[in-house]
N, C-alpha and C positions, 0 to 999 in steps of 0.2 A: 953262253953255254946251254946245253940241253940236258934236262933231267927227265928220267922216265918214271911216270907215276900218274895216278888219278888225282882229281881235286880232293878226294877223301884222304889222300896220303900226303898232302902238301905240307902239313905241319912237321911230319917226320923228315921231309926232304930239306927243311930250312937250314940245317947245319951245313949242307952242301952248297948253299948259295954263296956267291962271291961277296955280297953285302947283306946285312940283316934286314934292311927295310928299303922301300922304294917310294918314289914320287908318284908312280902310276903302276897299278896292277890291272891288267885286262884279262878277263876270263871269257873266252869264246866257247860257248857250250855246244856248238854245232858239230855234227859229223862232217869231216872234211870231204871235199869233192873227190880226191883220189880214192878215199875209202869207199865212197858210194859207187864210183865208176869201176872199181876192181871187182869182178864177179866172184872171185874166190873168197872175198871177205864176207859175202853173204848178207850185206846190208840192204840191198835193193833187189826187187823182183824184175827190174827192167832187163837184166841179163841173168840167165840161169847159172847157178853156182851152188856150192855147198852151203848149207844153212848154219852159218857160224855166228856172225854178228858181234864177236868179241872185239872191243877196242884194242886189247892186247891179246893176240892169238896165242901167246905163250902161257897164259894163265886162265884159270877158271874153266867152266863148262861151256860148250857151244850151245847155240839156240836149239839145235837138233837134239842134243842130250837133255837140255832143259825140258823141251816139249815131251820127251819120252817118259819122263818121271814125274812131272808136275800133276797134282791132283786136280780134278775137273773144277771144283769150286774155287780153288785158289787161282787157277788159270782164268776163269771167268772174271774174277775180281781184278786181276792184273790187266786184262784186255779192256775192261770197263773203266778202270781208274786211270791207267797209264795211256790208254789209247782213246779214251772218251768215246768208246764204241757202244752204241745202244743195242747191238746184236751180239754182245759178248757171250752170253750164255749159249746161244746157238753155235757160235764159232767154237767155243771151248768144247762143247759136246761132240761136234764133228771131228775135231782134232783127236779127242780121246777115242772116238769110234774108229777112225782110220788107223791110228797107231796100234790098235789092237791086232790089226792084220799085218802091218808092215810099218817100220819107222818112217817118219817124214824127214828126208835128208837134204832136199834141195829147195831153193827159193821159189822156183816155179811150182813145185808140189804144194807148198804152203799157200802161195798166192791163189792157185786154182781152187784149192779147198775152200778158201774164204769166199771166193767169187761164186762158188756153188751155193753157199749159204745166203749170201746177199749179192745177187747177180747184177744189180743195177748200180751204175755210178751215181754219186750224189749230185745235187744241183750245181755244185761248184766244179764238177768234173773230176773230183779226186777218185782214184781207183779204190774199189772196195777193200783191197788188202792193205792200204796205206796205214790205217790206224792200228791194225793188228801188228804189223811189222814194227811200228813205233813202240808199241807196248812191250813186245817181247824183247826188243833191243834194250829198252830202259831197264827191264827186269834182269836180263842177262848181265848187264854191266853195272848194276846198282847205281845208276846215274843220279837218281833223286837223293839217295842217302849221301852220296859223295858231295852233291851240291849243298845239301843242308849242313854238312860238316864245314865246307868252305865258307859258307855264309856266317857260320858261328865263330870261325877262327881266323878271319882275315886281318884283324886289327894289328897284330904284331908285324905284319908285312908292310904296313904303311907308315911313312914318316909323317909328322905333324904337317897338315896341309895336303897330304897325299890323297890321290883319288883312286877309288876302286870302281872299275867299269865292268859291266857284265852284258854280254850279248846273248840273248836267249832266242829260241826259235819256235817254241810252242807254249801254250798257256800254262801248262803244268810248271814249267821252269819259271816263266815270267811272274806268275803269282807268288812263288816263293821269294824271288828276288825283290819284288815290289813290297811284300810284307816285311821282309827283313830290313830293307833300306828305310822304310817309313818308321819302323820300330827304333832303329838306331838314331834317326833324326829326332824322333820324339824324346829320346833320352837326353838330347842336348849336346852329345859329344861328336856328332857328325851333321853335315849339311847335305840335304838332298838337292842335287844339281839338276835333276830331271823330274819335275813334278809329274810329267807324262813321258811315257817311253818315246824315244826317238826312233822313227821308222824310216826306211829307205824311200827316196823319191822315185818318180817314174823313170828318170834317166838312169839311175843306178840299177833299178830292176830290169830295165831294157838291156843293160850291159851284163847283168848277172841275175838271171831269173831266180836262182836259188836264194837270193837275198830277200825275196819278197816277204818272208815271214819273220825276218830279223827284228828284234827290239832291243834297243840300248838303254840302259839305266846307269847313272853315275852317282856315286856318293863320295863326299869329301870329308876326311878326318880333320876336325878343327885343330888348329895350332894350340900347343900347350896342354893338350889332353894326353893322359897316360894311356898306353895300349893295354 
């Protein structure tokens, strides 16, 4: 069955599940390829589209509306923290300057704005707009708060001996998963099955280039422990 909701809402969705607990729970934190490839969703600057970025387009504010009202200092913090972008202050200042004349409504508008501020690609070939897009998407969807909730409340969903697996795609997510899993293992009621994150091999990356940044970590709930 399918249930609609974010990781942050999963506890409230539990009564709707066919069984109360599972042998395996897999959390894939990535944005899906259909979402990225659909221009009207606004996740990617590869194709021009409305600046939306909402995982659930029926709820919350779009990225365009978010950028129109966010204060410059907070925007700089979001881009620096969630995008790990060292030019965050310059980008935030330019967004605020531009929106003073007209709203920023499309993915190409935002991408070109960022490229004007930091016009050169990084040594790894990543487009200058990539980190800013990531940061705004995370903020619009409350992704890290939802992940923190899930990491704090997954126990009731696991049977004794059950495994909780998480696939993350950037360091902000992976650090949270790593810290939470190690903390649970140190408490003695879970076993860390992946001392190091499992990464895709060359063959898998060749088949699916978007898997290149994936990291898998797995934690097992010890038998006989109460949730």
